[in-house]
N, CA, C and O atoms as CSV, one atom per row, in Angstrom:
chain,resi,resn,atom,element,x,y,z
A,1,UNK,N,N,-23.322,-30.092,4.788
A,1,UNK,CA,C,-22.578,-28.892,4.435
A,1,UNK,C,C,-22.730,-27.823,5.526
A,1,UNK,O,O,-21.790,-27.091,5.834
A,2,UNK,N,N,-23.933,-27.753,6.101
A,2,UNK,CA,C,-24.150,-26.770,7.181
A,2,UNK,C,C,-23.121,-26.941,8.299
A,2,UNK,O,O,-22.538,-25.973,8.786
A,3,UNK,N,N,-22.914,-28.204,8.692
A,3,UNK,CA,C,-22.008,-28.469,9.818
A,3,UNK,C,C,-20.586,-28.026,9.495
A,3,UNK,O,O,-19.927,-27.398,10.324
A,4,UNK,N,N,-20.110,-28.348,8.296
A,4,UNK,CA,C,-18.743,-27.977,7.903
A,4,UNK,C,C,-18.589,-26.463,7.793
A,4,UNK,O,O,-17.586,-25.910,8.244
A,5,UNK,N,N,-19.563,-25.792,7.203
A,5,UNK,CA,C,-19.478,-24.332,7.086
A,5,UNK,C,C,-19.578,-23.660,8.453
A,5,UNK,O,O,-18.924,-22.644,8.692
A,6,UNK,N,N,-20.388,-24.216,9.346
A,6,UNK,CA,C,-20.451,-23.666,10.702
A,6,UNK,C,C,-19.146,-23.904,11.450
A,6,UNK,O,O,-18.734,-23.074,12.261
A,7,UNK,N,N,-18.497,-25.027,11.185
A,7,UNK,CA,C,-17.179,-25.280,11.781
A,7,UNK,C,C,-16.171,-24.243,11.277
A,7,UNK,O,O,-15.378,-23.703,12.049
A,8,UNK,N,N,-16.218,-23.975,9.962
A,8,UNK,CA,C,-15.337,-22.944,9.397
A,8,UNK,C,C,-15.653,-21.587,10.008
A,8,UNK,O,O,-14.743,-20.855,10.399
A,9,UNK,N,N,-16.920,-21.251,10.091
A,9,UNK,CA,C,-17.328,-19.970,10.672
A,9,UNK,C,C,-16.814,-19.851,12.108
A,9,UNK,O,O,-16.278,-18.813,12.496
A,10,UNK,N,N,-16.977,-20.903,12.882
A,10,UNK,CA,C,-16.514,-20.886,14.276
A,10,UNK,C,C,-15.000,-20.743,14.348
A,10,UNK,O,O,-14.481,-19.972,15.155
A,11,UNK,N,N,-14.294,-21.488,13.502
A,11,UNK,CA,C,-12.837,-21.380,13.486
A,11,UNK,C,C,-12.397,-19.960,13.135
A,11,UNK,O,O,-11.445,-19.441,13.719
A,12,UNK,N,N,-13.079,-19.340,12.195
A,12,UNK,CA,C,-12.720,-17.972,11.801
A,12,UNK,C,C,-12.998,-16.973,12.923
A,12,UNK,O,O,-12.206,-16.059,13.152
A,13,UNK,N,N,-14.116,-17.145,13.618
A,13,UNK,CA,C,-14.444,-16.247,14.739
A,13,UNK,C,C,-13.403,-16.375,15.843
A,13,UNK,O,O,-12.895,-15.369,16.339
A,14,UNK,N,N,-13.086,-17.602,16.230
A,14,UNK,CA,C,-12.110,-17.812,17.304
A,14,UNK,C,C,-10.726,-17.344,16.851
A,14,UNK,O,O,-9.988,-16.744,17.631
A,15,UNK,N,N,-10.375,-17.617,15.593
A,15,UNK,CA,C,-9.066,-17.176,15.083
A,15,UNK,C,C,-8.979,-15.653,15.044
A,15,UNK,O,O,-7.922,-15.088,15.327
A,16,UNK,N,N,-10.071,-14.986,14.699
A,16,UNK,CA,C,-10.080,-13.518,14.695
A,16,UNK,C,C,-9.737,-12.986,16.080
A,16,UNK,O,O,-8.898,-12.097,16.224
A,17,UNK,N,N,-10.392,-13.537,17.092
A,17,UNK,CA,C,-10.115,-13.088,18.464
A,17,UNK,C,C,-8.678,-13.417,18.869
A,17,UNK,O,O,-7.999,-12.611,19.505
A,18,UNK,N,N,-8.232,-14.607,18.491
A,18,UNK,CA,C,-6.871,-15.019,18.828
A,18,UNK,C,C,-5.846,-14.102,18.170
A,18,UNK,O,O,-4.865,-13.715,18.805
A,19,UNK,N,N,-6.062,-13.756,16.917
A,19,UNK,CA,C,-5.135,-12.847,16.217
A,19,UNK,C,C,-5.119,-11.468,16.877
A,19,UNK,O,O,-4.063,-10.849,17.010
A,20,UNK,N,N,-6.280,-10.997,17.282
A,20,UNK,CA,C,-6.342,-9.705,17.964
A,20,UNK,C,C,-5.578,-9.768,19.276
A,20,UNK,O,O,-4.842,-8.843,19.619
A,21,UNK,N,N,-5.752,-10.846,19.997
A,21,UNK,CA,C,-5.058,-11.027,21.277
A,21,UNK,C,C,-3.541,-11.107,21.063
A,21,UNK,O,O,-2.781,-10.482,21.802
A,22,UNK,N,N,-3.100,-11.865,20.068
A,22,UNK,CA,C,-1.665,-11.954,19.775
A,22,UNK,C,C,-1.112,-10.593,19.364
A,22,UNK,O,O,0.003,-10.226,19.734
A,23,UNK,N,N,-1.896,-9.861,18.604
A,23,UNK,CA,C,-1.529,-8.508,18.173
A,23,UNK,C,C,-1.295,-7.608,19.390
A,23,UNK,O,O,-0.371,-6.793,19.391
A,24,UNK,N,N,-2.109,-7.749,20.400
A,24,UNK,CA,C,-1.968,-6.948,21.615
A,24,UNK,C,C,-0.769,-7.378,22.448
A,24,UNK,O,O,-0.092,-6.533,23.033
A,25,UNK,N,N,-0.498,-8.674,22.511
A,25,UNK,CA,C,0.478,-9.204,23.460
A,25,UNK,C,C,1.848,-9.544,22.884
A,25,UNK,O,O,2.726,-9.987,23.624
A,26,UNK,N,N,2.051,-9.349,21.589
A,26,UNK,CA,C,3.357,-9.670,21.016
A,26,UNK,C,C,4.408,-8.689,21.541
A,26,UNK,O,O,4.146,-7.493,21.672
A,27,UNK,N,N,5.596,-9.211,21.838
A,27,UNK,CA,C,6.706,-8.392,22.344
A,27,UNK,C,C,7.993,-8.829,21.664
A,27,UNK,O,O,8.074,-9.913,21.085
A,28,UNK,N,N,8.984,-7.976,21.745
A,28,UNK,CA,C,10.300,-8.355,21.251
A,28,UNK,C,C,10.886,-7.306,20.334
A,28,UNK,O,O,10.251,-6.294,20.040
A,29,UNK,N,N,12.117,-7.560,19.880
A,29,UNK,CA,C,12.820,-6.576,19.049
A,29,UNK,C,C,12.164,-6.336,17.690
A,29,UNK,O,O,12.394,-5.300,17.066
A,30,UNK,N,N,11.352,-7.284,17.230
A,30,UNK,CA,C,10.659,-7.108,15.948
A,30,UNK,C,C,9.180,-6.756,16.158
A,30,UNK,O,O,8.327,-7.064,15.325
A,31,UNK,N,N,8.901,-6.105,17.290
A,31,UNK,CA,C,7.525,-5.769,17.662
A,31,UNK,C,C,6.773,-5.058,16.541
A,31,UNK,O,O,5.654,-5.453,16.215
A,32,UNK,N,N,7.350,-4.032,15.951
A,32,UNK,CA,C,6.613,-3.228,14.969
A,32,UNK,C,C,6.171,-4.068,13.777
A,32,UNK,O,O,5.020,-3.977,13.349
A,33,UNK,N,N,7.058,-4.869,13.247
A,33,UNK,CA,C,6.715,-5.707,12.105
A,33,UNK,C,C,5.696,-6.786,12.490
A,33,UNK,O,O,4.734,-7.030,11.761
A,34,UNK,N,N,5.915,-7.421,13.633
A,34,UNK,CA,C,5.010,-8.476,14.085
A,34,UNK,C,C,3.624,-7.910,14.392
A,34,UNK,O,O,2.611,-8.487,13.999
A,35,UNK,N,N,3.587,-6.793,15.087
A,35,UNK,CA,C,2.325,-6.136,15.431
A,35,UNK,C,C,1.545,-5.806,14.161
A,35,UNK,O,O,0.339,-6.046,14.092
A,36,UNK,N,N,2.213,-5.269,13.178
A,36,UNK,CA,C,1.574,-4.898,11.918
A,36,UNK,C,C,1.084,-6.138,11.159
A,36,UNK,O,O,-0.035,-6.139,10.646
A,37,UNK,N,N,1.900,-7.184,11.081
A,37,UNK,CA,C,1.505,-8.392,10.354
A,37,UNK,C,C,0.332,-9.094,11.024
A,37,UNK,O,O,-0.573,-9.574,10.341
A,38,UNK,N,N,0.337,-9.158,12.349
A,38,UNK,CA,C,-0.776,-9.773,13.064
A,38,UNK,C,C,-2.067,-8.986,12.842
A,38,UNK,O,O,-3.143,-9.575,12.732
A,39,UNK,N,N,-1.964,-7.670,12.776
A,39,UNK,CA,C,-3.143,-6.849,12.492
A,39,UNK,C,C,-3.658,-7.110,11.077
A,39,UNK,O,O,-4.867,-7.168,10.852
A,40,UNK,N,N,-2.743,-7.265,10.133
A,40,UNK,CA,C,-3.147,-7.563,8.750
A,40,UNK,C,C,-3.879,-8.907,8.690
A,40,UNK,O,O,-4.925,-9.019,8.051
A,41,UNK,N,N,-3.327,-9.924,9.359
A,41,UNK,CA,C,-4.007,-11.224,9.404
A,41,UNK,C,C,-5.374,-11.094,10.074
A,41,UNK,O,O,-6.364,-11.654,9.604
A,42,UNK,N,N,-5.412,-10.349,11.174
A,42,UNK,CA,C,-6.675,-10.135,11.890
A,42,UNK,C,C,-7.726,-9.537,10.960
A,42,UNK,O,O,-8.861,-10.012,10.917
A,43,UNK,N,N,-7.355,-8.504,10.223
A,43,UNK,CA,C,-8.297,-7.843,9.316
A,43,UNK,C,C,-8.770,-8.784,8.208
A,43,UNK,O,O,-9.948,-8.775,7.848
A,44,UNK,N,N,-7.866,-9.589,7.671
A,44,UNK,CA,C,-8.235,-10.529,6.608
A,44,UNK,C,C,-9.211,-11.588,7.119
A,44,UNK,O,O,-10.233,-11.856,6.486
A,45,UNK,N,N,-8.897,-12.176,8.246
A,45,UNK,CA,C,-9.737,-13.247,8.782
A,45,UNK,C,C,-11.077,-12.689,9.258
A,45,UNK,O,O,-12.117,-13.319,9.064
A,46,UNK,N,N,-11.055,-11.532,9.867
A,46,UNK,CA,C,-12.283,-10.901,10.345
A,46,UNK,C,C,-13.270,-10.669,9.203
A,46,UNK,O,O,-14.472,-10.876,9.371
A,47,UNK,N,N,-12.777,-10.245,8.057
A,47,UNK,CA,C,-13.645,-9.998,6.893
A,47,UNK,C,C,-14.313,-11.286,6.406
A,47,UNK,O,O,-15.419,-11.250,5.866
A,48,UNK,N,N,-13.643,-12.410,6.597
A,48,UNK,CA,C,-14.199,-13.684,6.139
A,48,UNK,C,C,-15.377,-14.144,6.987
A,48,UNK,O,O,-16.234,-14.884,6.504
A,49,UNK,N,N,-15.430,-13.717,8.234
A,49,UNK,CA,C,-16.505,-14.146,9.135
A,49,UNK,C,C,-17.859,-13.767,8.538
A,49,UNK,O,O,-18.729,-14.626,8.395
A,50,UNK,N,N,-18.044,-12.519,8.195
A,50,UNK,CA,C,-19.310,-12.061,7.638
A,50,UNK,C,C,-19.572,-12.708,6.278
A,50,UNK,O,O,-20.707,-13.064,5.960
A,51,UNK,N,N,-18.532,-12.854,5.494
A,51,UNK,CA,C,-18.679,-13.436,4.162
A,51,UNK,C,C,-19.175,-14.879,4.234
A,51,UNK,O,O,-20.088,-15.255,3.498
A,52,UNK,N,N,-18.589,-15.681,5.105
A,52,UNK,CA,C,-19.009,-17.081,5.246
A,52,UNK,C,C,-20.459,-17.152,5.724
A,52,UNK,O,O,-21.249,-17.936,5.199
A,53,UNK,N,N,-20.805,-16.344,6.707
A,53,UNK,CA,C,-22.182,-16.342,7.215
A,53,UNK,C,C,-23.168,-15.945,6.113
A,53,UNK,O,O,-24.234,-16.550,5.996
A,54,UNK,N,N,-22.831,-14.953,5.317
A,54,UNK,CA,C,-23.726,-14.522,4.246
A,54,UNK,C,C,-23.854,-15.574,3.150
A,54,UNK,O,O,-24.940,-15.765,2.603
A,55,UNK,N,N,-22.766,-16.254,2.823
A,55,UNK,CA,C,-22.835,-17.341,1.841
A,55,UNK,C,C,-23.757,-18.439,2.363
A,55,UNK,O,O,-24.560,-18.987,1.608
A,56,UNK,N,N,-23.647,-18.757,3.632
A,56,UNK,CA,C,-24.527,-19.762,4.213
A,56,UNK,C,C,-25.988,-19.342,4.084
A,56,UNK,O,O,-26.837,-20.149,3.706
A,57,UNK,N,N,-26.276,-18.098,4.393
A,57,UNK,CA,C,-27.654,-17.605,4.293
A,57,UNK,C,C,-28.150,-17.638,2.850
A,57,UNK,O,O,-29.309,-17.969,2.598
A,58,UNK,N,N,-27.275,-17.296,1.900
A,58,UNK,CA,C,-27.655,-17.352,0.479
A,58,UNK,C,C,-28.012,-18.770,0.053
A,58,UNK,O,O,-28.812,-18.967,-0.862
A,59,UNK,N,N,-27.422,-19.748,0.714
A,59,UNK,CA,C,-27.652,-21.159,0.385
A,59,UNK,C,C,-28.703,-21.792,1.292
A,59,UNK,O,O,-28.788,-23.016,1.392
A,60,UNK,N,N,-29.501,-20.957,1.951
A,60,UNK,CA,C,-30.563,-21.412,2.853
A,60,UNK,C,C,-30.048,-22.255,4.012
A,60,UNK,O,O,-30.712,-23.193,4.453
A,61,UNK,N,N,-28.861,-21.913,4.499
A,61,UNK,CA,C,-28.303,-22.565,5.671
A,61,UNK,C,C,-28.363,-21.588,6.844
A,61,UNK,O,O,-28.532,-20.383,6.653
A,62,UNK,N,N,-28.225,-22.110,8.036
A,62,UNK,CA,C,-28.316,-21.271,9.237
A,62,UNK,C,C,-26.949,-21.198,9.918
A,62,UNK,O,O,-26.502,-22.177,10.515
A,63,UNK,N,N,-26.280,-20.034,9.831
A,63,UNK,CA,C,-25.001,-19.902,10.525
A,63,UNK,C,C,-25.197,-19.806,12.038
A,63,UNK,O,O,-26.122,-19.154,12.522
A,64,UNK,N,N,-24.304,-20.472,12.768
A,64,UNK,CA,C,-24.334,-20.310,14.220
A,64,UNK,C,C,-23.939,-18.870,14.534
A,64,UNK,O,O,-23.315,-18.197,13.713
A,65,UNK,N,N,-24.306,-18.403,15.727
A,65,UNK,CA,C,-24.063,-16.977,15.970
A,65,UNK,C,C,-23.753,-16.611,17.414
A,65,UNK,O,O,-23.523,-15.438,17.706
A,66,UNK,N,N,-23.741,-17.559,18.310
A,66,UNK,CA,C,-23.442,-17.216,19.700
A,66,UNK,C,C,-22.012,-17.621,20.042
A,66,UNK,O,O,-21.438,-18.518,19.425
A,67,UNK,N,N,-21.459,-16.950,21.023
A,67,UNK,CA,C,-20.103,-17.271,21.469
A,67,UNK,C,C,-20.053,-18.730,21.933
A,67,UNK,O,O,-19.089,-19.440,21.645
A,68,UNK,N,N,-21.065,-19.165,22.634
A,68,UNK,CA,C,-21.118,-20.553,23.104
A,68,UNK,C,C,-21.063,-21.527,21.918
A,68,UNK,O,O,-20.332,-22.517,21.961
A,69,UNK,N,N,-21.827,-21.247,20.876
A,69,UNK,CA,C,-21.820,-22.112,19.690
A,69,UNK,C,C,-20.458,-22.092,18.993
A,69,UNK,O,O,-19.965,-23.131,18.553
A,70,UNK,N,N,-19.861,-20.911,18.896
A,70,UNK,CA,C,-18.550,-20.806,18.247
A,70,UNK,C,C,-17.499,-21.615,19.003
A,70,UNK,O,O,-16.715,-22.342,18.392
A,71,UNK,N,N,-17.482,-21.490,20.316
A,71,UNK,CA,C,-16.502,-22.222,21.123
A,71,UNK,C,C,-16.698,-23.735,21.003
A,71,UNK,O,O,-15.727,-24.491,20.957
A,72,UNK,N,N,-17.938,-24.162,20.953
A,72,UNK,CA,C,-18.235,-25.589,20.854
A,72,UNK,C,C,-17.850,-26.154,19.482
A,72,UNK,O,O,-17.369,-27.283,19.393
A,73,UNK,N,N,-18.057,-25.379,18.422
A,73,UNK,CA,C,-17.839,-25.870,17.062
A,73,UNK,C,C,-16.401,-25.719,16.570
A,73,UNK,O,O,-16.011,-26.371,15.601
A,74,UNK,N,N,-15.618,-24.878,17.217
A,74,UNK,CA,C,-14.274,-24.574,16.729
A,74,UNK,C,C,-13.230,-25.569,17.219
A,74,UNK,O,O,-13.287,-26.054,18.349
A,75,UNK,N,N,-12.276,-25.857,16.338
A,75,UNK,CA,C,-11.116,-26.670,16.702
A,75,UNK,C,C,-9.880,-25.815,16.977
A,75,UNK,O,O,-8.810,-26.349,17.267
A,76,UNK,N,N,-10.018,-24.509,16.890
A,76,UNK,CA,C,-8.905,-23.595,17.131
A,76,UNK,C,C,-8.699,-23.459,18.641
A,76,UNK,O,O,-9.636,-23.176,19.387
A,77,UNK,N,N,-7.471,-23.665,19.068
A,77,UNK,CA,C,-7.143,-23.539,20.489
A,77,UNK,C,C,-6.935,-22.059,20.826
A,77,UNK,O,O,-6.176,-21.361,20.153
A,78,UNK,N,N,-7.606,-21.598,21.860
A,78,UNK,CA,C,-7.448,-20.212,22.278
A,78,UNK,C,C,-6.065,-20.001,22.886
A,78,UNK,O,O,-5.458,-20.923,23.430
A,79,UNK,N,N,-5.587,-18.773,22.780
A,79,UNK,CA,C,-4.300,-18.449,23.402
A,79,UNK,C,C,-4.561,-17.811,24.764
A,79,UNK,O,O,-5.649,-17.307,25.046
A,80,UNK,N,N,-3.530,-17.852,25.591
A,80,UNK,CA,C,-3.631,-17.235,26.919
A,80,UNK,C,C,-3.406,-15.732,26.770
A,80,UNK,O,O,-2.690,-15.297,25.868
A,81,UNK,N,N,-3.994,-14.967,27.621
A,81,UNK,CA,C,-3.787,-13.526,27.622
A,81,UNK,C,C,-2.476,-13.190,28.303
A,81,UNK,O,O,-2.450,-12.667,29.417
A,82,UNK,N,N,-1.380,-13.503,27.608
A,82,UNK,CA,C,-0.050,-13.283,28.172
A,82,UNK,C,C,0.895,-12.829,27.060
A,82,UNK,O,O,0.652,-13.095,25.883
A,83,UNK,N,N,1.951,-12.156,27.434
A,83,UNK,CA,C,2.914,-11.694,26.445
A,83,UNK,C,C,3.563,-12.881,25.747
A,83,UNK,O,O,3.758,-13.941,26.341
A,84,UNK,N,N,3.897,-12.682,24.471
A,84,UNK,CA,C,4.376,-13.762,23.624
A,84,UNK,C,C,5.390,-13.201,22.628
A,84,UNK,O,O,5.283,-12.047,22.211
A,85,UNK,N,N,6.360,-14.007,22.254
A,85,UNK,CA,C,7.317,-13.553,21.240
A,85,UNK,C,C,6.682,-13.697,19.861
A,85,UNK,O,O,5.712,-14.435,19.688
A,86,UNK,N,N,7.227,-13.000,18.903
A,86,UNK,CA,C,6.693,-13.102,17.542
A,86,UNK,C,C,6.876,-14.516,17.005
A,86,UNK,O,O,6.020,-15.015,16.273
A,87,UNK,N,N,7.969,-15.159,17.356
A,87,UNK,CA,C,8.209,-16.526,16.895
A,87,UNK,C,C,7.097,-17.454,17.390
A,87,UNK,O,O,6.567,-18.257,16.623
A,88,UNK,N,N,6.750,-17.342,18.664
A,88,UNK,CA,C,5.675,-18.161,19.222
A,88,UNK,C,C,4.323,-17.802,18.601
A,88,UNK,O,O,3.524,-18.682,18.283
A,89,UNK,N,N,4.080,-16.519,18.435
A,89,UNK,CA,C,2.809,-16.067,17.868
A,89,UNK,C,C,2.636,-16.581,16.440
A,89,UNK,O,O,1.583,-17.115,16.092
A,90,UNK,N,N,3.665,-16.419,15.621
A,90,UNK,CA,C,3.548,-16.831,14.228
A,90,UNK,C,C,3.501,-18.347,14.078
A,90,UNK,O,O,2.890,-18.848,13.134
A,91,UNK,N,N,4.128,-19.082,14.978
A,91,UNK,CA,C,4.027,-20.547,14.952
A,91,UNK,C,C,2.579,-20.971,15.238
A,91,UNK,O,O,2.058,-21.883,14.595
A,92,UNK,N,N,1.945,-20.318,16.189
A,92,UNK,CA,C,0.548,-20.618,16.514
A,92,UNK,C,C,-0.365,-20.275,15.339
A,92,UNK,O,O,-1.271,-21.039,15.007
A,93,UNK,N,N,-0.124,-19.130,14.714
A,93,UNK,CA,C,-0.940,-18.705,13.570
A,93,UNK,C,C,-0.757,-19.679,12.409
A,93,UNK,O,O,-1.734,-20.051,11.759
A,94,UNK,N,N,0.461,-20.090,12.142
A,94,UNK,CA,C,0.724,-21.032,11.044
A,94,UNK,C,C,-0.047,-22.332,11.274
A,94,UNK,O,O,-0.660,-22.860,10.346
A,95,UNK,N,N,-0.021,-22.841,12.483
A,95,UNK,CA,C,-0.741,-24.080,12.805
A,95,UNK,C,C,-2.246,-23.910,12.581
A,95,UNK,O,O,-2.898,-24.780,12.004
A,96,UNK,N,N,-2.783,-22.794,13.039
A,96,UNK,CA,C,-4.212,-22.527,12.865
A,96,UNK,C,C,-4.571,-22.378,11.387
A,96,UNK,O,O,-5.570,-22.930,10.928
A,97,UNK,N,N,-3.757,-21.633,10.649
A,97,UNK,CA,C,-4.038,-21.410,9.229
A,97,UNK,C,C,-3.948,-22.715,8.442
A,97,UNK,O,O,-4.713,-22.921,7.500
A,98,UNK,N,N,-3.026,-23.596,8.815
A,98,UNK,CA,C,-2.934,-24.907,8.156
A,98,UNK,C,C,-4.218,-25.707,8.397
A,98,UNK,O,O,-4.739,-26.354,7.488
A,99,UNK,N,N,-4.714,-25.652,9.622
A,99,UNK,CA,C,-5.976,-26.335,9.950
A,99,UNK,C,C,-7.126,-25.758,9.119
A,99,UNK,O,O,-7.903,-26.506,8.526
A,100,UNK,N,N,-7.231,-24.432,9.078
A,100,UNK,CA,C,-8.310,-23.789,8.332
A,100,UNK,C,C,-8.192,-24.122,6.843
A,100,UNK,O,O,-9.199,-24.385,6.187
A,101,UNK,N,N,-6.987,-24.111,6.317
A,101,UNK,CA,C,-6.763,-24.436,4.909
A,101,UNK,C,C,-7.277,-25.840,4.585
A,101,UNK,O,O,-7.958,-26.030,3.577
A,102,UNK,N,N,-6.962,-26.812,5.419
A,102,UNK,CA,C,-7.425,-28.189,5.177
A,102,UNK,C,C,-8.948,-28.280,5.260
A,102,UNK,O,O,-9.571,-28.998,4.477
A,103,UNK,N,N,-9.540,-27.564,6.193
A,103,UNK,CA,C,-10.993,-27.543,6.327
A,103,UNK,C,C,-11.638,-26.943,5.078
A,103,UNK,O,O,-12.626,-27.478,4.574
A,104,UNK,N,N,-11.098,-25.857,4.586
A,104,UNK,CA,C,-11.639,-25.206,3.386
A,104,UNK,C,C,-11.513,-26.126,2.170
A,104,UNK,O,O,-12.430,-26.197,1.351
A,105,UNK,N,N,-10.401,-26.821,2.049
A,105,UNK,CA,C,-10.247,-27.769,0.934
A,105,UNK,C,C,-11.315,-28.858,1.001
A,105,UNK,O,O,-11.884,-29.246,-0.019
A,106,UNK,N,N,-11.578,-29.338,2.199
A,106,UNK,CA,C,-12.604,-30.358,2.396
A,106,UNK,C,C,-13.989,-29.807,2.025
A,106,UNK,O,O,-14.775,-30.489,1.368
A,107,UNK,N,N,-14.277,-28.593,2.441
A,107,UNK,CA,C,-15.563,-27.955,2.126
A,107,UNK,C,C,-15.704,-27.776,0.620
A,107,UNK,O,O,-16.778,-28.013,0.068
A,108,UNK,N,N,-14.630,-27.361,-0.052
A,108,UNK,CA,C,-14.677,-27.162,-1.505
A,108,UNK,C,C,-15.029,-28.466,-2.216
A,108,UNK,O,O,-15.871,-28.478,-3.114
A,109,UNK,N,N,-14.395,-29.549,-1.821
A,109,UNK,CA,C,-14.676,-30.849,-2.436
A,109,UNK,C,C,-16.149,-31.216,-2.280
A,109,UNK,O,O,-16.800,-31.641,-3.235
A,110,UNK,N,N,-16.663,-31.046,-1.065
A,110,UNK,CA,C,-18.068,-31.361,-0.791
A,110,UNK,C,C,-18.994,-30.402,-1.545
A,110,UNK,O,O,-20.035,-30.826,-2.046
A,111,UNK,N,N,-18.637,-29.127,-1.633
A,111,UNK,CA,C,-19.462,-28.148,-2.343
A,111,UNK,C,C,-19.552,-28.489,-3.826
A,111,UNK,O,O,-20.616,-28.360,-4.432
A,112,UNK,N,N,-18.445,-28.921,-4.404
A,112,UNK,CA,C,-18.462,-29.315,-5.815
A,112,UNK,C,C,-19.345,-30.535,-6.035
A,112,UNK,O,O,-20.088,-30.596,-7.015
A,113,UNK,N,N,-19.268,-31.510,-5.124
A,113,UNK,CA,C,-20.128,-32.697,-5.205
A,113,UNK,C,C,-21.599,-32.319,-5.107
A,113,UNK,O,O,-22.441,-32.891,-5.800
A,114,UNK,N,N,-21.908,-31.354,-4.243
A,114,UNK,CA,C,-23.296,-30.927,-4.013
A,114,UNK,C,C,-23.748,-29.831,-4.970
A,114,UNK,O,O,-24.876,-29.346,-4.882
A,115,UNK,N,N,-22.854,-29.440,-5.891
A,115,UNK,CA,C,-23.130,-28.376,-6.876
A,115,UNK,C,C,-23.514,-27.054,-6.203
A,115,UNK,O,O,-24.403,-26.343,-6.671
A,116,UNK,N,N,-22.841,-26.742,-5.116
A,116,UNK,CA,C,-22.998,-25.448,-4.448
A,116,UNK,C,C,-21.898,-24.533,-4.978
A,116,UNK,O,O,-20.868,-24.327,-4.335
A,117,UNK,N,N,-22.144,-23.997,-6.158
A,117,UNK,CA,C,-21.114,-23.248,-6.870
A,117,UNK,C,C,-20.585,-22.054,-6.096
A,117,UNK,O,O,-19.377,-21.818,-6.087
A,118,UNK,N,N,-21.456,-21.298,-5.448
A,118,UNK,CA,C,-21.003,-20.106,-4.721
A,118,UNK,C,C,-20.062,-20.501,-3.586
A,118,UNK,O,O,-19.096,-19.790,-3.309
A,119,UNK,N,N,-20.330,-21.608,-2.940
A,119,UNK,CA,C,-19.459,-22.077,-1.858
A,119,UNK,C,C,-18.108,-22.499,-2.431
A,119,UNK,O,O,-17.060,-22.143,-1.892
A,120,UNK,N,N,-18.137,-23.259,-3.523
A,120,UNK,CA,C,-16.888,-23.716,-4.140
A,120,UNK,C,C,-16.048,-22.538,-4.621
A,120,UNK,O,O,-14.828,-22.535,-4.454
A,121,UNK,N,N,-16.689,-21.547,-5.213
A,121,UNK,CA,C,-15.969,-20.361,-5.710
A,121,UNK,C,C,-15.330,-19.600,-4.550
A,121,UNK,O,O,-14.170,-19.199,-4.634
A,122,UNK,N,N,-16.078,-19.403,-3.483
A,122,UNK,CA,C,-15.529,-18.703,-2.310
A,122,UNK,C,C,-14.368,-19.498,-1.718
A,122,UNK,O,O,-13.381,-18.914,-1.271
A,123,UNK,N,N,-14.481,-20.814,-1.712
A,123,UNK,CA,C,-13.402,-21.651,-1.173
A,123,UNK,C,C,-12.112,-21.459,-1.958
A,123,UNK,O,O,-11.026,-21.486,-1.379
A,124,UNK,N,N,-12.219,-21.264,-3.268
A,124,UNK,CA,C,-11.017,-21.016,-4.067
A,124,UNK,C,C,-10.256,-19.801,-3.543
A,124,UNK,O,O,-9.032,-19.836,-3.417
A,125,UNK,N,N,-10.981,-18.734,-3.241
A,125,UNK,CA,C,-10.346,-17.515,-2.722
A,125,UNK,C,C,-9.751,-17.756,-1.337
A,125,UNK,O,O,-8.669,-17.254,-1.035
A,126,UNK,N,N,-10.450,-18.520,-0.492
A,126,UNK,CA,C,-9.958,-18.808,0.853
A,126,UNK,C,C,-8.713,-19.692,0.798
A,126,UNK,O,O,-7.773,-19.508,1.571
A,127,UNK,N,N,-8.721,-20.646,-0.121
A,127,UNK,CA,C,-7.546,-21.512,-0.289
A,127,UNK,C,C,-6.336,-20.676,-0.691
A,127,UNK,O,O,-5.241,-20.860,-0.160
A,128,UNK,N,N,-6.539,-19.767,-1.621
A,128,UNK,CA,C,-5.434,-18.902,-2.050
A,128,UNK,C,C,-4.910,-18.060,-0.887
A,128,UNK,O,O,-3.699,-17.953,-0.695
A,129,UNK,N,N,-5.802,-17.472,-0.126
A,129,UNK,CA,C,-5.412,-16.625,1.006
A,129,UNK,C,C,-4.622,-17.404,2.048
A,129,UNK,O,O,-3.545,-16.975,2.462
A,130,UNK,N,N,-5.154,-18.548,2.474
A,130,UNK,CA,C,-4.506,-19.306,3.540
A,130,UNK,C,C,-3.263,-20.041,3.057
A,130,UNK,O,O,-2.307,-20.195,3.817
A,131,UNK,N,N,-3.259,-20.497,1.808
A,131,UNK,CA,C,-2.071,-21.163,1.274
A,131,UNK,C,C,-0.897,-20.191,1.234
A,131,UNK,O,O,0.222,-20.545,1.606
A,132,UNK,N,N,-1.154,-18.967,0.782
A,132,UNK,CA,C,-0.092,-17.960,0.728
A,132,UNK,C,C,0.377,-17.591,2.135
A,132,UNK,O,O,1.577,-17.473,2.383
A,133,UNK,N,N,-0.565,-17.410,3.047
A,133,UNK,CA,C,-0.202,-17.045,4.422
A,133,UNK,C,C,0.636,-18.144,5.079
A,133,UNK,O,O,1.619,-17.848,5.757
A,134,UNK,N,N,0.257,-19.402,4.884
A,134,UNK,CA,C,1.020,-20.518,5.454
A,134,UNK,C,C,2.423,-20.541,4.860
A,134,UNK,O,O,3.404,-20.717,5.583
A,135,UNK,N,N,2.519,-20.367,3.567
A,135,UNK,CA,C,3.825,-20.329,2.904
A,135,UNK,C,C,4.689,-19.216,3.502
A,135,UNK,O,O,5.856,-19.436,3.827
A,136,UNK,N,N,4.114,-18.029,3.642
A,136,UNK,CA,C,4.872,-16.895,4.181
A,136,UNK,C,C,5.287,-17.149,5.633
A,136,UNK,O,O,6.423,-16.867,6.012
A,137,UNK,N,N,4.380,-17.675,6.432
A,137,UNK,CA,C,4.688,-17.947,7.839
A,137,UNK,C,C,5.773,-19.008,7.975
A,137,UNK,O,O,6.573,-18.953,8.908
A,138,UNK,N,N,5.810,-19.948,7.081
A,138,UNK,CA,C,6.825,-21.003,7.137
A,138,UNK,C,C,8.188,-20.550,6.623
A,138,UNK,O,O,9.141,-21.329,6.650
A,139,UNK,N,N,8.296,-19.332,6.165
A,139,UNK,CA,C,9.584,-18.784,5.722
A,139,UNK,C,C,10.356,-18.171,6.887
A,139,UNK,O,O,11.529,-17.829,6.735
A,140,UNK,N,N,9.732,-18.031,8.018
A,140,UNK,CA,C,10.365,-17.394,9.185
A,140,UNK,C,C,11.379,-18.315,9.804
A,140,UNK,O,O,12.015,-17.957,10.795
């Protein structure tokens, strides 16, 4: 369980940075809406970083904490520091959120098997958040 939760933690850390970067570099006629939505996603994902780490600590697990560890454990592909259209940005976010959603579902299943109730309960909230975000992103 430690490995899977650390993978989730790493994915969330890298995704937080990626969302911030996309927020800075998005351009186009829908800039205001895209900029605002990317910031909202950034704030949501950023809040989960501390929450996941604290849940791990409550369960006597050790969250990874260095940039090197996050980069090694994450499956999220970093974006380039270059201007991007909202269509490209949201396509990248949708792909990442789909990956995170599948990872969280896997963690929930394992948490239920291991009777880690706090982890399973938190996963329910994460599934709801990412499922809704993926649905919304796929409406574009």
